[in-house]
C-alpha positions as CSV (number, residue, x, y, z in Angstrom):
1,X,9.5,-4.6,28.4
2,X,6.0,-5.8,29.3
3,X,3.7,-6.2,26.3
4,X,-0.1,-6.4,26.4
5,X,-1.3,-7.9,23.1
6,X,-4.9,-8.1,21.9
7,X,-6.7,-9.6,19.0
8,X,-10.4,-9.7,18.3
9,X,-10.4,-9.4,14.5
10,X,-12.2,-12.7,13.9
11,X,-14.6,-15.1,15.7
12,X,-11.9,-15.8,18.2
13,X,-10.5,-13.4,20.8
14,X,-6.9,-13.7,22.1
15,X,-4.8,-11.8,24.6
16,X,-1.3,-12.3,25.9
17,X,1.1,-10.8,28.4
18,X,4.8,-11.0,27.5
19,X,8.1,-9.8,28.8
20,X,10.0,-9.0,25.6
21,X,10.1,-12.4,23.7
22,X,9.0,-14.4,26.8
23,X,5.4,-15.5,27.0
24,X,4.0,-14.9,30.6
25,X,0.3,-15.7,30.0
26,X,-2.1,-16.3,27.1
27,X,-5.8,-16.5,26.9
28,X,-8.0,-17.4,23.9
29,X,-11.7,-18.0,23.5
30,X,-13.6,-19.4,20.6
31,X,-17.0,-20.1,22.1
32,X,-19.2,-17.8,20.1
33,X,-19.6,-15.1,22.8
34,X,-19.3,-11.5,21.5
35,X,-16.0,-9.8,22.0
36,X,-17.7,-6.9,23.7
37,X,-18.6,-9.3,26.5
38,X,-15.4,-11.3,26.8
39,X,-12.4,-9.2,25.7
40,X,-12.0,-6.8,28.6
41,X,-12.8,-9.4,31.3
42,X,-10.1,-11.7,29.7
43,X,-7.5,-8.9,29.9
44,X,-8.5,-8.1,33.5
45,X,-8.3,-11.7,34.6
46,X,-5.0,-12.3,32.9
47,X,-3.4,-9.3,34.5
48,X,-4.9,-10.2,37.9
49,X,-3.6,-13.7,38.1
50,X,-0.2,-12.5,37.1
51,X,-0.1,-9.8,39.6
52,X,0.3,-7.1,36.9
53,X,-1.2,-3.7,36.9
54,X,-2.2,-1.9,33.7
55,X,0.3,0.8,34.7
56,X,3.1,-1.8,34.4
57,X,2.5,-2.3,30.7
58,X,5.2,-0.8,28.5
59,X,3.8,-1.5,25.1
60,X,0.2,-1.9,24.0
61,X,-0.1,-4.2,20.9
62,X,-3.1,-4.6,18.7
63,X,-4.0,-6.9,15.8
64,X,-5.6,-4.1,13.8
65,X,-7.2,-6.0,11.0
66,X,-8.3,-6.7,8.3
67,X,-11.1,-8.9,9.6
68,X,-14.5,-8.6,11.2
69,X,-15.5,-4.9,11.2
70,X,-17.1,-5.2,14.6
71,X,-14.3,-7.3,16.1
72,X,-11.6,-4.9,14.8
73,X,-13.4,-1.9,16.2
74,X,-13.9,-3.6,19.6
75,X,-10.2,-4.5,19.8
76,X,-9.1,-1.0,18.8
77,X,-11.4,0.7,21.2
78,X,-10.3,-1.6,24.1
79,X,-6.6,-1.0,23.5
80,X,-7.1,2.8,23.0
81,X,-9.1,2.9,26.3
82,X,-6.5,0.9,28.3
83,X,-3.6,3.0,26.9
84,X,-5.4,6.4,27.2
85,X,-3.3,9.1,28.8
86,X,-0.5,6.8,29.8
87,X,2.0,8.1,27.2
88,X,3.0,4.5,26.3
89,X,3.8,3.3,22.8
90,X,1.0,1.6,20.9
91,X,1.8,-0.8,18.1
92,X,-0.8,-1.9,15.4
93,X,0.1,-5.0,13.5
94,X,-1.6,-6.7,10.5
95,X,-3.9,-9.6,11.5
96,X,-2.6,-11.4,8.4
97,X,1.0,-11.0,9.6
98,X,0.0,-12.3,13.0
99,X,-1.5,-15.4,11.4
100,X,1.6,-16.0,9.4
101,X,3.7,-15.6,12.5
102,X,2.0,-18.8,13.9
103,X,3.5,-20.8,11.1
104,X,7.0,-19.4,10.7
105,X,8.5,-22.8,11.8
106,X,7.1,-24.4,8.6
107,X,8.8,-24.3,5.2
108,X,6.9,-23.0,2.3
109,X,4.2,-20.5,1.4
110,X,2.1,-19.3,4.3
111,X,-1.3,-18.1,3.1
112,X,-3.4,-16.3,5.8
113,X,-7.0,-16.1,4.6
114,X,-10.0,-14.4,6.3
115,X,-13.5,-14.6,5.1
116,X,-14.5,-11.2,3.6
117,X,-17.8,-12.5,2.1
118,X,-19.0,-12.2,-1.5
119,X,-16.5,-15.0,-2.6
120,X,-13.6,-12.8,-1.4
121,X,-10.9,-13.2,1.1
122,X,-8.6,-10.9,3.0
123,X,-5.2,-12.3,2.2
124,X,-1.4,-11.8,2.1
125,X,1.3,-14.2,1.1
126,X,4.5,-15.0,3.0
127,X,7.5,-17.3,2.4
128,X,8.9,-19.1,5.4
129,X,12.4,-20.8,5.6
130,X,11.5,-22.5,8.8
131,X,12.9,-19.7,11.0
132,X,11.9,-16.4,9.4
133,X,9.1,-15.3,7.2
134,X,9.3,-12.8,4.3
135,X,6.2,-10.9,3.1
136,X,5.5,-11.4,-0.6
137,X,2.6,-9.0,-1.0
138,X,0.6,-6.4,0.8
139,X,-2.6,-7.1,2.6
140,X,-5.3,-7.3,0.0
141,X,-8.9,-8.2,-0.8
142,X,-8.9,-11.1,-3.4
143,X,-11.4,-13.3,-5.1
144,X,-11.2,-17.0,-4.1
145,X,-10.6,-18.1,-7.7
146,X,-7.9,-15.5,-8.3
147,X,-6.0,-16.7,-5.2
148,X,-6.2,-20.3,-6.4
149,X,-4.8,-19.3,-9.8
150,X,-1.9,-17.3,-8.2
151,X,-1.0,-20.1,-5.8
152,X,-0.8,-22.6,-8.7
153,X,2.3,-20.8,-9.9
154,X,4.3,-21.7,-6.8
155,X,6.3,-24.9,-6.5
156,X,6.3,-24.8,-2.7
157,X,4.3,-26.3,0.1
158,X,1.2,-24.2,0.8
159,X,-0.2,-23.7,4.3
160,X,-3.5,-21.9,4.9
161,X,-4.5,-20.3,8.2
162,X,-7.3,-18.0,9.4
163,X,-11.0,-18.2,9.6
164,X,-11.2,-18.5,5.8
165,X,-9.2,-21.8,6.0
166,X,-12.0,-24.1,4.9
167,X,-13.1,-21.7,2.1
168,X,-9.6,-21.5,0.8
169,X,-9.0,-25.3,0.9
170,X,-12.2,-25.8,-1.1
171,X,-11.3,-23.1,-3.6
172,X,-7.8,-24.6,-4.1
173,X,-9.0,-28.2,-4.1
174,X,-7.1,-28.8,-7.3
175,X,-3.8,-27.8,-5.7
176,X,-1.7,-29.9,-3.3
177,X,-2.0,-27.9,0.0
178,X,-0.8,-28.9,3.4
179,X,-3.1,-29.5,6.5
180,X,-2.4,-26.8,9.1
181,X,-3.0,-28.0,12.8
182,X,-6.2,-26.4,14.0
183,X,-4.6,-24.6,16.9
184,X,-2.3,-22.7,14.5
185,X,-5.2,-21.5,12.3
186,X,-6.3,-18.8,14.8
187,X,-4.7,-15.5,15.7
188,X,-2.5,-15.8,18.8
189,X,-1.9,-13.1,21.4
190,X,1.7,-14.2,21.6
191,X,2.1,-13.8,17.8
192,X,0.6,-10.3,18.1
193,X,3.2,-9.5,20.8
194,X,6.1,-10.9,18.7
195,X,5.1,-8.9,15.6
196,X,4.6,-5.8,17.7
197,X,8.0,-6.1,19.4
198,X,9.8,-6.3,16.1
199,X,7.8,-3.3,14.8
200,X,8.6,-1.3,18.0
201,X,12.3,-2.0,17.6
202,X,12.1,-0.7,14.1
203,X,10.5,2.5,15.3
204,X,7.1,1.6,13.9
205,X,4.7,2.6,16.7
206,X,2.3,5.4,17.6
207,X,0.2,6.5,20.6
208,X,-3.3,5.9,21.8
209,X,-4.7,8.8,19.9
210,X,-3.3,7.8,16.5
211,X,-3.9,4.0,16.9
212,X,-6.4,3.1,14.1
213,X,-7.8,-0.2,12.7
214,X,-7.2,-1.4,9.1
215,X,-10.4,-2.5,7.2
216,X,-9.2,-2.7,3.5
217,X,-12.7,-1.9,2.4
218,X,-15.8,0.1,3.5
219,X,-18.3,-1.6,5.8
220,X,-21.6,-2.9,4.5
221,X,-23.4,0.1,6.1
222,X,-20.9,2.5,4.4
223,X,-21.3,0.7,1.0
224,X,-25.1,0.9,1.4
225,X,-25.1,4.6,2.2
226,X,-22.8,5.3,-0.8
227,X,-25.1,3.3,-3.1
228,X,-28.1,5.1,-1.8
229,X,-26.5,8.5,-2.4
230,X,-25.4,7.5,-5.9
231,X,-29.0,6.4,-6.7
232,X,-30.4,9.7,-5.5
233,X,-27.9,11.6,-7.6
234,X,-29.0,9.7,-10.7
235,X,-32.7,10.6,-10.2
């Protein structure tokens, strides 16, 4: 089955084309351009150079967040648009799961972290035996100091990944953590495809209409509106 995988949940954007577990092509950019400018052209170019038409895609895979609100929305809108009306399965996978997938060849605790601002991180914990990873907790929003306290209880090697890498390393400076190779710190289109294929085989998929992002918390605009309404009610 041909899988088109997309991630734009952080500062990087990544896409991949796979045939089941086999990687056919992978593009990634981390040059500061906005995803609205680069994501669709990346997909179009990747399909073109591989002689693949969008109609040939069997599964549309999306790294659905948490992460940048704008980036997650752009990724979801792009995949929904490409899959629209094609009656093809769409698979949404956690961005944190995708990041952990990059490191499943390592032994120890895999700790994906994404910058959520306000001294908070989007995070989940995974245990890897060098071949497979096991999720230890759900995706969550956690304060940096709380994560450091929790990790101090493990007697395992700890690997960070994600755009909150430097923040987490600083917050956990008192702990002995491993250095993750930079190329493995970013979401990978191939990892999106790998996670999506497993989910599809387990019957965990939807369609273009029901495909939705995962934010974990309200956006700044939504929080501001709620605060404004609450202040007006109190008057």
